[in-house]
N, C-alpha and C positions, 0 to 999 in steps of 0.2 A: 350274630346278626347286628348287634349294636356296634361292635368293633368295625365291621365292614362299612356301616353307615358313617361312623366317625372318620375312618380312613378316607372314604370317598369325599366326605365334606371337606377335610383338610386338603385333600388333593385338588378339589375344585377351587378352594380359596387360594391355594398356591398358584394355580394356573390362571384363573380368571379374577381373583380378588373377591372381597366380600360383597362389593356392590357393582361388580363388573368392571372396576377400574383399580389402578394401583396394585396389581397383583405382584407377588413376590418374584415370580418368574420374569415378568416384564421389567422390574427393577434390576434384576441380575443381568438381563440382556442389555439393558441401556447402560448400566455401569461398566460392563465388560466392553461394550462398544466405545464408550468414552475414554476408558483407560487405554484401549488399543490405539485410538486415534491420537490421544495425548502422547503416548509413547512414540508414535511415528514422528511427531513434531519435536518432542523434547530430546530424543536420543541424539540427533545430529548436533544439537546445541551442546549437550553434555560432552559428546565426543570431541567437538572443536575446543571446548573450554579445557577439558582434561589434557589434550595433546598440546595445546598452545602454552600450557604451563610446565611442559617437560623440557629438559635440556636434551642435547643431542645424545648423550649417553643413555638417558632414560628411554628415548625413542627407539634406539637400536637394541636395547636390552629386552629380550622376550619375557623376562620375569616381571617387568613393570607393565601393568595393564592400564587400569583406570586412574589409580592414585599415584602421582609422581613421587619419587623419593624426597624431593624438595621442590618448593615453588621457585620457578625460574622465569623471571620477567624480562630476560634479555630478548626473547622472541618479540615482545611488544615494542621494546626500544628499537629494534632493527626494523620492524614493520613501520613504525612512525617515521624512521629516518628514510626508508626506501620510498615511501609514498609521499614524503614531504607533507605530512598530514595537515597541519593547521593552515598553511597557505592554500593547500588544495581544497580544504574544506570550505574556507571563506570564499575561494574562487568558484566553488560549486553552487553557492547560494543563488546567484543570478540565473542559473539554469535549472534549479530545483525548487527552492522556496518561492521565488518571485513568480514564475509561470504557474505554480500550483495555486497561489493566492489570486492572481489575475484570472485564471480559468474558473476558479470558484465563483468570483464576482460576476463574471460575464455569463456563465451558464445559469446563474441564479436569475438574472434578468430574462434570459431566453425561456427558462422553465416557467417563470411567472407570466410571461406573455402568452405562452401556450395554454396555461391553466386558467387564466382569468379573462382572456379576450377572444372574441370570435372575429376572424377575418377571412378573406377569400383564400381558398386553397389551403386552409389550415391543416387538414389531414395530410395533404400531399407534402407540405413542407415538413410536418412532423416525421413522416416516413423517410423523407430525404435525410433528415437529421440522424435517424436511427441507422440508415444505411452507411453512414460514415464509420459506425462501429462494426457493422456486419462485414463490410468490405475490408479484406486484409490491407494493413498499412503499406505493405510492400508494393501494392498495385499502383499507388499514386505517389510513391516516394521519388521516382525518377522525374516526373513532371515538376514536383515541388523542388527537387534539387536543381533542375535547370532554371526554374523561376528565381530561386535564391541566388544562383550563380549570376544571372543577368542583372539582379538588383545589388550584387556585390554584398550579400548578407552571409555568405559562407564563412566558417570559422569566426563567428560573432554570436554573442548571446541572443541577438535579435532573431536568429533562425529558430530559436526555441520559444522566445517570448512572443513573437508576432502571431503564430498559429493559436496560442493560448488567448491572446488578446481578441482574436476574431472567432473564438468558440470552436476552434479546430485543433485543440491540443490533444494530448494523449487521452484516449477514451472519454473525450468530452461529452459524447452523446449519453454516456451513462449518468453523468452529472446533471444533464438537462432532464433526464428521465426521473432522477431523484427529486429535483426541485419541482418538476411538473406534478409528481405524485403527492408531494408534501403540500404545495400550494393548493392542489385540487381539494385537499381535505379541509381547508379553511372555509367555513360557511360564507356564502355570498352575502348573507345578511350583514356581516361585519363590514364589508366593502360598501354595501348600499347605505348603511347608517353613516359611514364616514363621508360619503358623497352628499348625503342630505345635509350634513353639517358644513359642507362647502370645501371638503378636502379634495385636492387634485390627485391624479394617478401617481405622481412621484411621491407625494406625502403619504399616500396609502401604502405604497411599496416599502418606503424606508421607515415609517413609523408604526406600521401594523404588520406587513408581511415579513420584514427582515427579523424583528424581535421574535415572532412566533416560529421562524424557521432556523433558529440558531442551531438546533441539533443537526439539520440538514447541511448547514454551512460547515460545521465541524466535521461531519462524516465526509463530505466532498473534499474538503481541504486535506484531510489526512489521507484519503485514498489517492488524491492527486499528488501529494508530496511523496508518498511511497512509490508510486509509479514513475514519477520523474526522477527520484532518487535511484531507482534500480534500472533505469533505461540506459542501455549501451548502444543499441542499434542506431537510433536516431542521433545520439550524441557523437558517435564515431563517424556517422555520415556527414553531419552538418558542422560539427565543431572540429573534428580531427585532432591532431596532436597539438595544435596551436592553443587549444583551450581545454586541457585535460581536466576531468573531474575524478572523483574518488573511484567510481566504477571503472573508468578507463585505466586508472592507475592499477586497480586490482587485476584487470585483464592482462596487463603487461608486467605484472609483479614479478613473475619468475625471471624474465629476461633482465629487468632492471636490477633485481637482486643479484643475479649472477654477474652482472657488470660491476656492481658496487663492491661485492665481496668475492672477486675472482680469485684472490689468493687463499681463501679459506674453503678448500674443496669439501671438507667434512661438514661445514655448516650449510652448504648447498643441499645436502641430503636431509636437512632438518625441515620436515613438513610442518612442524609447529609454528614456524615463522609465517607460512602461508595462511595457516588457520588463525593465527593472531591477527593478520591483516583483515581477514574476513570478518572476525568478531568486531574489530574496530569500526568497520564500515556499518555493521548491523547496529552497533551501540546508539548512535544518534537517533535512529528510528524507534528504538526501544524506549529511549528517554521521552520522545515526543508522545508515543503511544500511552505510556503509563501516566504521563502528565494530564492527558485529556481523555483517559480511558472511560470515565463515567459518562461524559457527554457523547462520546463515540458510540458506546453501546446503546444509549438512549436514542441516538440518531438513527442507528441501524434498525432499531425496533419500530420507530415511527415512520421511517421512509420505506421500509420493506425492501431494502436493496438486495438482501440475500435471496429474495424470491424472484428476482428479475433475471 
């Protein structure tokens, strides 16, 4: 009888935990789920890294799977040469880094206005801002293309910068929502105390609101940079071949590689070169993320962007 009670007690603790929380079963399920999700993200990266370091003989050799017989960096050299990496990278900054920075600053002002001020038709305007995210971008791309054509802005960085300047960049409504939620959490008493001391609205925003919202700025900037960096549809539509960035280079990588190395038929079968080019494009974003990772995680926790 005692053994049955002991077994049932251990079983109950295993399933429900000693105090109704942190049971062993829940930990097993959570860790199994995290490991599975982590594997789905890490496996493609490991596959690309492994095959990008293989020579052509290793790739066509069925006996060589994950570990190459020797590290071969020729794939990266060819990928750098085909994409014309450094000039293209610096040429991509005006249509990736600059609009991401401008969009972060502009949406912070918009979000602060919605959070701290009451004005006529405020809810309607806020809904209209959110609709710009809900409505697919393809719906208004043709009118925008016609407008940019009439203003002679096509195949120019201004076609990417101007929408960001007016708060209509890529997923700008999400950033407005992030800043709105963050500034909404700042107590009104802080603004009221500053107003009593004679501070104006601009002083309150730049000296009180901005320092408190640094995590939101970092989160919005990083998201914006990644989205502008990975954008190919808008870039190909507005910039075309006259202003190629790294993503467009990658999209046309196979044809450019075949033209540059037309005499080497065997090397054209080497998928390691394409994987090396993909990793090269991912690398700058990884460097940026790991540089500001701590502030980014803090910003996600405070703004609640994952719950929106």
